[in-house]
N, CA and C of each residue as an Amber inpcrd file, in Angstrom:
protein
   681
  10.9780000  81.0970000 165.1980000  10.5630000  80.6740000 166.3360000
  11.8290000  81.8710000 167.0800000  11.5820000  82.6520000 167.9850000
  12.3650000  83.3540000 168.8040000  12.8470000  82.8240000 169.7880000
  14.6040000  83.0350000 170.1010000  15.1100000  82.0410000 171.0800000
  14.7020000  82.8150000 172.5040000  14.8030000  82.2670000 173.5850000
  14.8260000  82.6890000 174.7910000  16.1950000  83.7780000 175.1500000
  15.9270000  84.9080000 175.4350000  16.8620000  85.8600000 175.9300000
  18.6260000  84.9810000 176.4780000  17.6720000  84.1590000 177.3350000
  18.7990000  83.6460000 178.1890000  19.7150000  82.6490000 177.5450000
  18.8550000  82.0850000 176.2470000  19.5850000  81.1220000 175.3970000
  20.4790000  82.1630000 174.4630000  20.1680000  83.3620000 174.1050000
  20.6730000  84.2470000 173.5130000  22.1530000  84.7140000 174.1000000
  21.9430000  84.9530000 175.4440000  23.1480000  85.1520000 176.1870000
  24.1920000  84.5990000 176.0110000  23.9690000  83.1970000 176.2360000
  24.7830000  81.9780000 176.3000000  25.5300000  81.7420000 174.8380000
  24.7920000  81.8320000 174.1350000  25.4050000  81.7870000 172.7610000
  26.3330000  82.7730000 172.2300000  26.0050000  83.9330000 172.7790000
  26.8420000  85.3260000 172.8270000  28.3130000  85.0970000 173.3990000
  28.2590000  84.5800000 174.5270000  29.4210000  84.4730000 175.1930000
  30.3200000  83.1690000 174.3940000  29.7200000  81.9710000 174.1800000
  30.2960000  81.0130000 173.4580000  30.9510000  81.3910000 172.4260000
  30.2260000  82.6400000 171.3660000  31.0150000  83.1700000 170.4030000
  31.9060000  83.9030000 170.6220000  31.9330000  84.5480000 171.8650000
  32.8300000  85.6560000 171.8560000  34.2800000  85.1050000 172.5400000
  34.1990000  83.9320000 172.8330000  35.4070000  83.2630000 173.2220000
  36.1970000  82.8380000 171.8740000  35.6880000  82.3840000 171.1310000
  36.2990000  82.2960000 169.6530000  36.4620000  83.9510000 168.6070000
  36.3750000  84.7650000 169.4510000  36.3430000  85.9070000 168.0980000
  38.0900000  86.1110000 168.1550000  38.3140000  87.1020000 166.8260000
  39.3470000  87.1400000 166.7260000  40.3910000  88.1740000 167.3000000
  39.5190000  89.0800000 168.2190000  40.3520000  89.9010000 168.9880000
  40.4450000  89.4410000 170.2340000  41.9470000  89.4150000 170.9300000
  42.0370000  89.1980000 172.3510000  41.1880000  90.0390000 173.1030000
  41.2300000  91.1800000 172.7740000  40.2300000  92.0930000 173.8400000
  38.8790000  91.5030000 174.0390000  38.3300000  91.2190000 172.8010000
  36.8320000  90.6000000 173.0660000  36.7550000  89.4470000 173.6210000
  37.7200000  88.7350000 173.2820000  37.8360000  87.1270000 174.2880000
  38.0490000  87.3570000 175.5690000  38.8450000  88.3840000 176.0940000
  39.0900000  88.7200000 177.2920000  37.8040000  89.4180000 178.3280000
  37.2020000  90.3530000 177.4590000  35.8120000  90.5410000 178.0640000
  34.8320000  89.4440000 177.9320000  34.7260000  88.7240000 177.1660000
  33.9110000  87.4990000 177.2890000  34.1600000  86.8150000 178.4250000
  35.5920000  86.3500000 178.3660000  35.9190000  85.4770000 179.7780000
  35.4620000  86.2290000 181.0020000  35.8900000  87.5830000 181.0440000
  35.4910000  88.2450000 182.3460000  33.9110000  88.1480000 182.6170000
  32.7190000  88.1760000 181.5570000  31.7970000  88.0340000 181.5400000
  31.0370000  86.7510000 181.9590000  31.8280000  85.7170000 181.5930000
  31.7430000  84.5810000 181.9070000  31.7440000  84.2440000 183.4350000
  32.6970000  84.9370000 183.8330000  33.0140000  84.4160000 185.3060000
  32.3180000  85.4360000 186.4540000  32.0720000  86.3940000 185.4520000
  30.8060000  87.3150000 186.6450000  29.3680000  87.0770000 186.5440000
  29.1230000  86.2890000 185.5790000  27.8850000  85.9810000 185.5560000
  27.5420000  83.9780000 185.4260000  28.3820000  83.2380000 186.4180000
  28.6120000  82.0950000 186.0250000  27.1430000  81.1360000 185.4250000
  27.7900000  80.5200000 184.4530000  26.5580000  79.4810000 184.3600000
  27.2020000  77.9400000 183.6370000  26.5920000  77.0850000 184.4460000
  27.0450000  75.7700000 183.9420000  27.2770000  75.7440000 182.4810000
  26.6220000  76.1660000 181.7090000  26.8190000  75.9140000 180.0650000
  28.0930000  76.7350000 179.9000000  28.5010000  77.2350000 180.5260000
  29.8610000  77.9630000 179.7310000  30.9890000  76.6880000 180.3020000
  31.0200000  76.0850000 181.1100000  32.0120000  75.2770000 181.4670000
  32.8950000  74.3120000 180.5890000  32.2010000  73.7650000 179.6250000
  32.8650000  73.0040000 178.4780000  33.5520000  73.8250000 177.8110000
  32.9760000  75.2800000 177.2200000  33.9130000  75.9190000 176.3620000
  35.0270000  76.4790000 177.0450000  34.7640000  76.8340000 178.2780000
  35.6460000  77.7590000 179.0700000  37.0450000  76.5050000 178.6060000
  36.8150000  75.5400000 179.3010000  37.8780000  74.3540000 179.1550000
  38.5020000  74.1780000 178.0500000  37.5760000  73.7710000 177.0700000
  38.1990000  73.7940000 175.5920000  38.7980000  75.0080000 175.1150000
  38.4920000  76.3670000 175.4440000  39.3370000  77.5420000 174.9480000
  40.6840000  77.4200000 175.7650000  40.7140000  76.7920000 176.8980000
  41.9250000  76.9250000 177.6960000  43.1940000  76.3010000 176.4420000
  42.7520000  75.2790000 176.1410000  43.5230000  74.4790000 175.5910000
  44.1760000  74.8960000 174.1000000  43.7810000  76.1510000 173.5150000
  44.1640000  76.3730000 172.3580000  44.3040000  78.0580000 172.3980000
  43.9090000  78.7080000 173.3700000  43.8890000  80.0860000 173.6190000
  45.2700000  80.4890000 173.6030000  45.7580000  81.5700000 172.9010000
  47.0980000  82.1150000 172.5020000  47.4820000  83.2710000 173.0210000
  46.5260000  84.0230000 173.5500000  46.8590000  84.9880000 174.5570000
  47.0940000  84.6260000 175.8040000  48.3090000  84.9280000 176.7670000
  48.2860000  84.7660000 178.2170000  47.2740000  85.3680000 179.0790000
  46.9540000  86.5610000 178.7810000  46.0280000  87.2390000 179.7370000
  44.7140000  87.0250000 179.5880000  44.3350000  86.2520000 178.2500000
  43.1090000  85.7630000 178.1750000  42.9430000  84.3200000 178.9450000
  43.9940000  83.6350000 178.7580000  43.9320000  82.2080000 179.4250000
  43.7190000  82.4160000 181.1220000  44.3740000  83.4470000 181.4600000
  44.5290000  83.7780000 182.6400000  43.1620000  84.3090000 183.5820000
  42.2250000  84.7670000 182.1600000  40.7860000  85.1610000 182.5880000
  40.0560000  83.9140000 182.6090000  40.2360000  83.1130000 181.6910000
  39.5660000  81.8820000 181.6100000  39.5180000  81.0620000 182.6540000
  40.7270000  80.9260000 183.3280000  40.9930000  80.2500000 184.2710000
  40.1470000  80.9710000 185.5920000  40.2020000  82.1640000 185.9130000
  39.5550000  82.9160000 186.6490000  38.3390000  82.5650000 186.5280000
  37.4970000  82.8940000 185.0070000  35.9650000  82.2770000 185.0460000
  35.6520000  80.9490000 185.5220000  36.7520000  79.8990000 185.4940000
  36.2150000  78.5130000 185.9740000  36.3870000  78.6440000 187.1310000
  37.0210000  79.3040000 188.0010000  37.1150000  79.0400000 189.7180000
  35.8650000  79.9170000 190.0570000  35.3080000  80.4460000 189.1440000
  33.7250000  81.0110000 189.5750000  32.6540000  79.8770000 189.6180000
  32.9070000  78.9070000 188.9480000  31.8200000  77.9150000 188.7240000
  32.1150000  76.7080000 189.7440000  31.1930000  76.1340000 190.0780000
  31.2670000  75.2000000 191.3100000  32.3670000  73.9630000 190.6090000
  33.0660000  73.7180000 191.8720000  34.2340000  72.6800000 191.4640000
  33.4170000  71.3670000 190.9540000  32.5150000  70.9820000 191.3530000
  31.6490000  69.7930000 190.9510000  31.8120000  69.6010000 189.5420000
  31.5000000  70.6660000 188.7880000  31.4470000  71.0440000 187.4680000
  32.8850000  70.9740000 186.6660000  33.8390000  71.6500000 187.2580000
  35.0530000  72.0520000 186.8660000  35.7290000  71.4210000 186.9450000
  36.2300000  70.5780000 187.8690000  37.1630000  69.6030000 188.3760000
  37.2620000  68.4040000 187.4820000  35.8680000  67.6110000 187.1330000
  35.9290000  66.3210000 186.2550000  36.6270000  67.0620000 184.9560000
  36.1520000  68.0160000 184.3390000  36.1790000  68.3380000 182.9360000
  37.8820000  68.8260000 183.0370000  38.5130000  69.5120000 184.1560000
  39.7530000  69.7250000 183.9970000  40.5900000  68.4940000 183.7120000
  40.3820000  67.5560000 184.8120000  41.0310000  66.2040000 184.8980000
  41.1070000  65.3050000 183.7860000  39.9960000  65.6180000 183.0640000
  39.7990000  64.9090000 181.6910000  40.7540000  65.5270000 180.8500000
  40.6630000  66.8390000 180.9410000  41.8640000  67.5720000 179.8140000
  43.3110000  67.5610000 180.3110000  43.5950000  66.6530000 181.5460000
  45.0760000  66.5290000 181.5900000  45.6210000  64.8860000 180.9610000
  44.4860000  64.3410000 180.2940000  44.8800000  63.2890000 179.1280000
  44.9100000  63.7790000 177.8280000  44.5470000  65.1300000 177.6380000
  45.2210000  65.4300000 176.2290000  46.5860000  65.6370000 175.7360000
  46.5220000  65.1670000 174.3090000  47.8210000  65.0430000 173.7790000
  48.4390000  66.9060000 173.6390000  47.6510000  67.3880000 173.6940000
  47.9530000  69.1280000 173.7980000  48.8740000  69.5250000 174.6450000
  49.7960000  69.8310000 174.7900000  50.5140000  70.5060000 175.9400000
  49.7240000  71.3740000 176.6150000  49.3430000  72.1760000 175.8130000
  48.6940000  73.6770000 176.5100000  47.6670000  73.3840000 177.2250000
  46.8000000  72.3510000 176.6660000  45.5660000  71.6810000 177.4180000
  45.8790000  71.1440000 179.0490000  47.1800000  70.4130000 178.9550000
  47.4260000  69.7720000 180.0040000  48.1570000  70.6790000 181.0500000
  48.7520000  72.0220000 180.7860000  49.7040000  73.1240000 181.2850000
  48.1290000  73.7740000 181.8720000  47.4100000  74.4340000 181.2040000
  46.2490000  75.0540000 181.5820000  45.3130000  74.4300000 182.4120000
  44.7960000  73.0810000 182.2720000  44.1680000  72.4250000 183.3360000
  44.8660000  72.4410000 184.6660000  46.1170000  72.1520000 184.7250000
  46.6030000  71.8760000 185.7570000  47.0020000  73.2950000 186.6480000
  47.3180000  74.5580000 185.7110000  47.2460000  75.7740000 186.3740000
  45.8690000  75.9510000 187.0260000  44.6640000  75.6850000 186.2080000
  43.5360000  75.9300000 186.9650000  42.9230000  75.1300000 187.9290000
  43.2830000  74.0710000 188.0830000  43.4190000  72.9610000 189.2740000
  44.0330000  73.5470000 190.6080000  45.2610000  74.0300000 190.3920000
  45.9540000  74.7700000 191.1800000  45.0740000  75.7310000 192.0060000
  44.5960000  76.7830000 191.1460000  43.8280000  77.9130000 191.6020000
  42.3720000  77.4630000 192.3700000  41.8380000  76.5410000 191.9690000
  40.5930000  75.9960000 192.3010000  40.8890000  75.2400000 193.8380000
  42.0720000  74.7440000 194.0040000  42.7120000  73.9150000 195.2870000
  41.6480000  72.8820000 195.7690000  41.0230000  72.1480000 194.8780000
  39.9400000  70.9020000 195.2260000  41.0450000  69.5470000 195.2830000
  41.0760000  69.1450000 196.4260000  41.9070000  68.0950000 196.9410000
  41.4960000  66.6520000 196.0380000  40.3150000  67.0840000 195.6060000
  39.7250000  65.6980000 195.1160000  40.6070000  65.3260000 193.4630000
  41.4600000  66.5680000 193.2060000  42.1240000  66.4020000 191.7100000
  43.4010000  65.7240000 191.8670000  43.6840000  65.7670000 193.2640000
  44.8630000  65.2580000 193.6170000  45.4400000  63.9200000 192.9030000
  44.7100000  62.7360000 192.8470000  45.0180000  61.6960000 192.2740000
  45.0380000  61.6410000 190.6370000  44.5830000  62.7250000 189.9000000
  44.8850000  62.9960000 188.4680000  46.2550000  63.6610000 188.3430000
  46.8720000  64.0720000 189.3330000  48.4410000  64.5430000 189.2290000
  49.2270000  63.6020000 189.6610000  49.5250000  63.2190000 188.2010000
  50.3990000  61.5430000 188.4000000  51.7970000  61.8210000 188.4170000
  52.7940000  60.9080000 188.3510000  54.2420000  61.0690000 188.1770000
  54.4380000  61.3440000 186.6710000  53.4570000  60.7760000 185.8430000
  53.7570000  61.1550000 184.1700000  53.7050000  62.6410000 183.8030000
  52.6110000  63.4680000 184.5880000  52.2330000  65.0400000 184.8840000
  53.6570000  65.3950000 185.2650000  54.2930000  64.9570000 186.6690000
  55.1280000  65.8630000 187.2140000  56.6540000  65.5820000 186.6070000
  56.8360000  64.5770000 185.4480000  57.8180000  64.5890000 184.9490000
  57.8360000  64.5770000 183.5250000  56.4610000  65.2900000 183.0130000
  56.3410000  65.6240000 181.7590000  57.4410000  66.3110000 180.6630000
  57.7770000  65.7700000 179.7340000  58.7210000  66.3440000 178.6800000
  58.6180000  67.7350000 178.5400000  57.5550000  68.3870000 178.5340000
  57.1240000  69.8570000 178.3790000  57.5100000  70.5280000 179.5920000
  58.6790000  71.3680000 179.8000000  58.6130000  72.2760000 180.6680000
  57.4640000  72.7770000 181.2550000  56.7600000  73.3760000 180.6240000
  55.7140000  74.2850000 181.1400000  54.4430000  73.4450000 181.4310000
  54.2010000  72.3540000 181.1140000  53.4230000  71.3810000 181.6370000
  53.9380000  70.9320000 182.7630000  55.3530000  70.6530000 183.1860000
  55.9510000  70.1150000 184.2490000  55.7970000  70.9560000 185.4410000
  56.1750000  72.3390000 184.8390000  56.1510000  73.4420000 185.7730000
  54.5330000  73.7430000 186.6080000  53.6650000  73.5750000 185.7480000
  52.1000000  73.6740000 186.2800000  51.9250000  72.6280000 186.9820000
  52.6070000  71.1300000 186.6940000  52.2880000  69.9010000 187.6530000
  52.8780000  70.2810000 189.0050000  53.9790000  71.0010000 189.0700000
  54.9450000  71.0510000 190.4110000  53.9730000  71.8620000 191.2240000
  53.4550000  73.1220000 190.7300000  52.7430000  74.1130000 191.3400000
  51.6260000  73.6710000 191.9200000  50.7200000  72.6950000 191.2320000
  49.5840000  72.2600000 191.3650000  49.4880000  71.1040000 192.3200000
  50.6520000  70.3950000 192.4430000  50.8740000  69.2500000 193.3060000
  51.2300000  69.7190000 194.8210000  51.8880000  70.8270000 194.8420000
  52.3530000  71.3470000 196.3890000  51.1170000  72.1390000 196.6220000
  49.9090000  72.0480000 196.0020000  48.7960000  72.9700000 196.5460000
  47.7660000  71.4850000 197.0100000  47.6920000  70.7350000 196.1540000
  46.6530000  69.8570000 196.0850000  47.4160000  68.2890000 197.2170000
  48.5710000  68.4200000 197.3010000  48.8880000  67.1860000 197.7990000
  48.2930000  66.9700000 199.4370000  48.0110000  66.0430000 199.6590000
  47.0460000  65.3230000 201.1410000  48.2460000  65.1680000 201.9820000
  47.7560000  65.3220000 203.3530000  48.7100000  65.1870000 204.2630000
  49.2940000  63.7570000 204.1510000  50.6660000  63.4220000 204.5360000
  50.9840000  61.7650000 204.3060000  51.9870000  61.9690000 202.8320000
  51.4830000  62.5830000 202.1290000  51.9740000  62.3250000 200.6090000
  52.8740000  63.2790000 200.2040000  53.4780000  63.8820000 200.9670000
  54.6890000  64.8320000 200.7550000  56.1110000  64.0440000 200.6120000
  56.1910000  63.1710000 201.4630000  57.6290000  62.3680000 200.9780000
  57.5690000  61.8260000 199.7350000  56.5530000  61.1360000 199.3420000
  56.3390000  60.5040000 197.8760000  56.2280000  61.8610000 196.5280000
  55.9590000  62.8810000 197.2170000  55.7380000  64.3140000 196.0600000
  57.3190000  64.7300000 195.9160000  58.2130000  64.7400000 197.5540000
  59.5540000  65.2970000 197.4910000  60.3260000  64.1910000 196.2630000
  60.0590000  63.2370000 196.7510000  60.9530000  61.8430000 195.7910000
  60.6770000  61.7880000 194.4480000  59.6250000  62.2070000 193.9650000
  59.4210000  62.5850000 192.5160000  59.9540000  63.8290000 192.0780000
  59.6590000  65.0300000 192.6510000  60.4090000  66.3320000 192.3550000
  61.6560000  66.0080000 192.0880000  62.3210000  65.3690000 193.5150000
  63.8690000  65.4260000 193.4020000  64.6010000  64.8900000 192.1810000
  63.7370000  63.8940000 191.5080000  64.3300000  63.5030000 189.9250000
  64.4050000  64.4810000 188.7660000  63.9650000  65.5570000 189.2100000
  63.6460000  66.4530000 188.3760000  64.8240000  67.3680000 188.4470000
  65.5690000  67.4290000 189.3390000  66.6470000  68.4210000 189.6460000
  67.6300000  68.5860000 188.4340000  68.2010000  69.6660000 188.0210000
  68.8720000  70.0390000 186.9930000  68.2390000  70.0210000 185.6700000
  66.9240000  69.8920000 185.4250000  66.4440000  69.9690000 184.2760000
  66.0910000  71.7120000 183.9630000  66.2020000  71.6770000 182.6480000
  65.5100000  73.0570000 181.8920000  66.7050000  74.2630000 182.3140000
  66.0310000  75.1390000 181.9440000  66.6570000  76.7140000 182.2480000
  66.5370000  77.1340000 183.4190000  66.7000000  78.3660000 183.8220000
  66.6860000  79.2100000 184.9180000  65.0420000  79.2140000 185.5320000
  64.0170000  79.5660000 184.8880000  62.8190000  79.5570000 185.1310000
  62.2350000  78.1500000 185.4230000  62.7260000  77.0320000 184.9840000
  62.2270000  75.7560000 185.2120000  63.0010000  75.1620000 186.6480000
  64.3340000  75.5750000 186.8430000  64.6900000  75.3390000 187.8240000
  64.4230000  76.1340000 189.0880000  64.0150000  77.2770000 189.0120000
  63.4910000  77.6990000 190.1130000  62.2040000  77.4110000 190.3840000
  61.5960000  77.2290000 189.5290000  59.7720000  76.7330000 189.8010000
  60.2090000  75.3010000 190.6080000  61.4280000  74.4890000 190.4220000
  61.0270000  73.2820000 191.0610000  61.9020000  73.6990000 192.4610000
  62.4720000  74.5290000 192.5250000  63.0000000  74.8830000 193.9420000
  61.8970000  75.0850000 194.9070000  60.9810000  76.2150000 194.3880000
  60.0750000  76.3600000 194.9800000  59.1530000  75.4960000 195.3700000
  58.6690000  74.6120000 194.5520000  58.0360000  73.2130000 194.7030000
  58.1590000  72.6910000 195.9060000  59.8200000  72.6020000 195.6310000
  60.2740000  71.6060000 196.9460000  60.3800000  72.4300000 198.0580000
  60.7060000  73.5680000 198.3850000  60.8350000  74.4400000 199.3110000
  59.2810000  74.2870000 200.0170000  58.2830000  74.3120000 199.4220000
  57.1390000  74.5450000 199.7840000  56.5370000  73.2110000 200.5750000
  57.2690000  72.3820000 200.2180000  56.6390000  70.8630000 200.7250000
  57.5410000  71.0560000 202.5110000  58.2800000  71.9000000 202.9390000
  58.6360000  71.7410000 204.2440000  60.1020000  71.5740000 204.5020000
  60.7550000  71.8050000 205.0350000  62.3000000  71.5890000 205.5640000
  62.2220000  70.2700000 205.9370000  61.2880000  69.5220000 206.7830000
  61.5860000  68.1290000 207.3000000  61.3690000  67.3610000 205.9730000
  60.7500000  67.4160000 205.2330000  60.4480000  66.4240000 203.9660000
  61.6920000  66.4090000 202.9980000  61.8990000  67.7860000 202.7010000
  62.7020000  68.0170000 201.5000000  64.1590000  67.9210000 201.7810000
  64.6550000  68.4610000 203.0620000  66.2680000  68.3250000 203.3540000
  66.6740000  67.1420000 203.1430000  66.3170000  65.7580000 203.4670000
  66.9830000  64.7410000 203.4580000  67.0040000  64.2910000 201.8340000
  66.1650000  64.5870000 201.0570000  66.3580000  64.3430000 199.8280000
  67.4930000  65.3150000 199.0620000  67.2140000  66.4260000 199.4160000
  68.0030000  67.1590000 198.8050000  69.3790000  66.9550000 199.1310000
  69.6730000  66.8430000 200.3480000  71.0090000  66.3960000 201.0500000
  71.5440000  65.1340000 200.2090000  70.7880000  64.2700000 199.5370000
  71.2560000  62.9870000 199.0770000  71.7690000  63.6990000 197.4940000
  70.9840000  64.7480000 197.1030000  71.2670000  65.0870000 195.8300000
  72.0960000  66.2180000 195.2490000  73.3190000  66.5150000 196.4720000
  74.0860000  67.5040000 196.9210000  75.2610000  66.6000000 196.5690000
  75.1160000  65.5670000 196.4740000  76.5960000  64.5210000 196.1530000
  76.3460000  63.8150000 194.9500000  75.0450000  64.1490000 194.0450000
  74.9280000  63.6110000 192.8820000  76.1350000  63.5300000 192.2420000
  76.3340000  62.3810000 190.9850000  77.3330000  62.5050000 190.1770000
  76.9040000  63.6270000 189.0770000  76.0880000  63.8000000 188.4570000
  75.6680000  64.9530000 187.5970000  75.7700000  66.1520000 188.0730000
  76.7760000  67.1970000 187.6900000  77.0690000  68.2050000 188.1810000
  75.8400000  69.2600000 187.9560000  74.6590000  69.1370000 187.1560000
  73.6530000  69.9350000 186.9880000  72.3540000  69.6230000 188.3160000
  72.4910000  68.2580000 188.5040000  71.6130000  67.8960000 189.9090000
  72.4690000  68.3350000 190.8630000  73.3730000  68.2040000 191.3670000
  74.3270000  68.7210000 192.3770000  74.3240000  70.1750000 192.4240000
  74.4190000  71.0060000 191.3530000  74.3530000  72.3440000 191.4270000
  72.8770000  72.6810000 192.0420000  71.7640000  72.3520000 191.1750000
  70.5640000  72.5680000 191.4780000  70.1850000  72.3090000 192.9580000
  70.3820000  71.0580000 193.5870000  70.1470000  70.6940000 194.7650000
  71.0890000  71.7800000 195.7010000  72.0430000  72.1610000 195.4990000
  72.8900000  73.2570000 196.3620000  72.0320000  74.3680000 196.3490000
  71.6670000  74.8470000 195.3910000  71.0580000  76.3880000 195.1880000
  69.5940000  76.3490000 195.7700000  68.8620000  75.2340000 195.9330000
  67.7490000  74.8410000 196.3660000  67.8050000  74.9180000 197.8900000
  68.6990000  74.3490000 198.5880000  68.9160000  74.5470000 199.8470000
  69.5300000  75.7730000 200.4190000  70.1090000  76.6880000 199.3740000
  70.8360000  77.8740000 199.8590000  69.4030000  78.8140000 199.8320000
  68.6270000  78.3990000 198.7450000  67.2360000  79.4970000 198.2410000
  66.5420000  79.0980000 199.5790000  66.4400000  77.8490000 200.2220000
  65.3720000  77.4890000 201.4170000  66.0820000  78.2700000 202.6430000
  66.9710000  78.5520000 203.0060000  67.8230000  79.0330000 204.0300000
  67.5740000  80.6740000 203.7650000  67.9200000  80.9630000 202.8330000
  67.7060000  82.4190000 202.8610000  66.9350000  83.1770000 201.3640000
  65.4970000  83.0540000 201.4930000  64.4980000  83.4290000 200.1800000
  64.7520000  84.6310000 199.8040000  65.2360000  85.4340000 200.5680000
  65.7910000  87.0870000 200.1840000  66.8530000  86.8970000 199.2210000
  67.6690000  85.9250000 199.4330000  68.8470000  85.9620000 198.3500000
  68.6720000  86.2170000 196.9320000  67.6960000  85.5070000 196.6220000
  67.0130000  85.4760000 195.2800000  67.7260000  84.1660000 194.4990000
  66.7870000  83.7090000 193.4430000  67.5690000  82.4370000 192.7230000
  68.7940000  82.7960000 191.9500000  68.9050000  84.1510000 191.4830000
  69.9730000  84.5040000 190.6090000  71.3380000  83.8850000 191.6640000
  71.2430000  84.5450000 192.7670000  72.4760000  84.5670000 193.7280000
  72.6850000  82.7720000 193.8470000  71.7670000  82.3150000 194.1790000
  71.6360000  80.6900000 194.5380000  72.2210000  79.8800000 193.6320000
  71.8440000  80.0840000 192.2770000  72.2430000  79.3390000 191.2180000
  73.7220000  79.5580000 190.9270000  74.1100000  81.0230000 190.8270000
  75.4350000  81.2500000 190.5720000  76.3580000  80.7580000 191.4490000
  75.9120000  80.8580000 192.8370000  76.6880000  79.9740000 193.8980000
  76.7530000  78.5370000 193.9110000  75.7270000  78.1500000 193.1910000
  75.6790000  76.5710000 193.0630000  76.6380000  76.4910000 191.8000000
  76.8060000  76.8490000 190.9290000  77.7640000  76.7200000 189.5520000
  79.2350000  76.9920000 190.0480000  79.2570000  78.1760000 191.0280000
  80.7750000  78.2700000 191.5540000  81.3610000  77.0440000 192.5480000
  80.2940000  76.4440000 193.3740000  80.7970000  75.1650000 194.0860000
  81.0680000  74.0800000 193.1720000  80.0940000  73.8470000 192.0710000
  80.1500000  72.8990000 191.4500000  81.8210000  72.8450000 190.6140000
  81.8880000  74.0280000 190.2920000  83.2830000  74.3430000 189.2570000
  84.4230000  73.9390000 190.4530000  84.0560000  74.2830000 191.4020000
  85.3720000  74.1960000 192.6390000  85.4330000  72.4920000 192.8310000
  84.3640000  71.7240000 192.8440000  84.7060000  70.2980000 192.9820000
  84.1570000  70.1260000 194.4400000  83.1100000  70.8120000 195.0290000
  82.8990000  70.5940000 196.3180000  81.4480000  70.4130000 196.4900000
  81.1650000  70.0710000 197.7650000  79.3930000  69.7700000 197.8600000
  78.7480000  70.8370000 198.4450000  79.2880000  71.8330000 198.5410000
  78.5500000  73.1010000 199.0420000  78.8590000  73.5200000 200.4940000
  79.0590000  72.1790000 201.3430000  79.1790000  72.3480000 202.8560000
  80.4380000  72.8240000 203.0140000  81.4660000  72.1360000 201.9620000
  82.9060000  72.3440000 202.1910000  83.2370000  74.0560000 201.7390000
  82.3980000  74.2790000 200.9400000  82.5450000  75.7550000 200.3130000
  82.0060000  76.8210000 201.5800000  81.5520000  76.4460000 202.6030000
  81.0550000  76.9790000 203.5090000  82.1640000  77.1170000 204.5780000
  82.7530000  76.3960000 204.6220000  84.0200000  76.8670000 205.6690000
  84.9570000  77.7210000 205.4500000  85.4540000  78.5140000 206.3640000
  86.3360000  79.6600000 206.3220000  87.6350000  79.3520000 205.6300000
  88.0780000  80.2610000 205.0990000  89.6180000  80.0260000 204.5220000
  90.4690000  79.8360000 205.5710000
């Protein structure tokens, strides 16, 4: 019995997402987004969890944004409970691109403080996109507990997430953190304050300034005084 062409096309896409060539997988993900079909959603989400190529993962996310959020958001929220870090990270990244506020309750404290830096960074980015009005202070209070963690990329990602919440929300918690006993927390808080005041200064300048301030044993405000 000959299968309908529609079914054959779907099977071709599903097989293409598992092809050994990244170029084929990229073209397949592009095709899945160009001609959305509800039958693609499960496979697209599952592939996000294991796809090794960054560009293909980005195309998978784009393909998912082309499908109705009523279909994609529940599947992505389910992926947030995966034991695989990439599944959680990519699901959060995709939810941030979809921007559907119904996903907000799934962005938990556990994800915002995930031990995996990539998951945490994705959670921070998703959170500032999805946070509903009135929840910003709670989010800022959670994010500030992560000051000082990770390398330059992680610190910069956290700084940007905090700054995105707005000065009124963030400056009080940052001000407290600039007097923390942990020099890493103190330095990161000072760098974030400086970056907020002068985004064009660049993170490298802000971080190096924060290190200098910490080494001098000041809180940052003292270092701003003229000699």
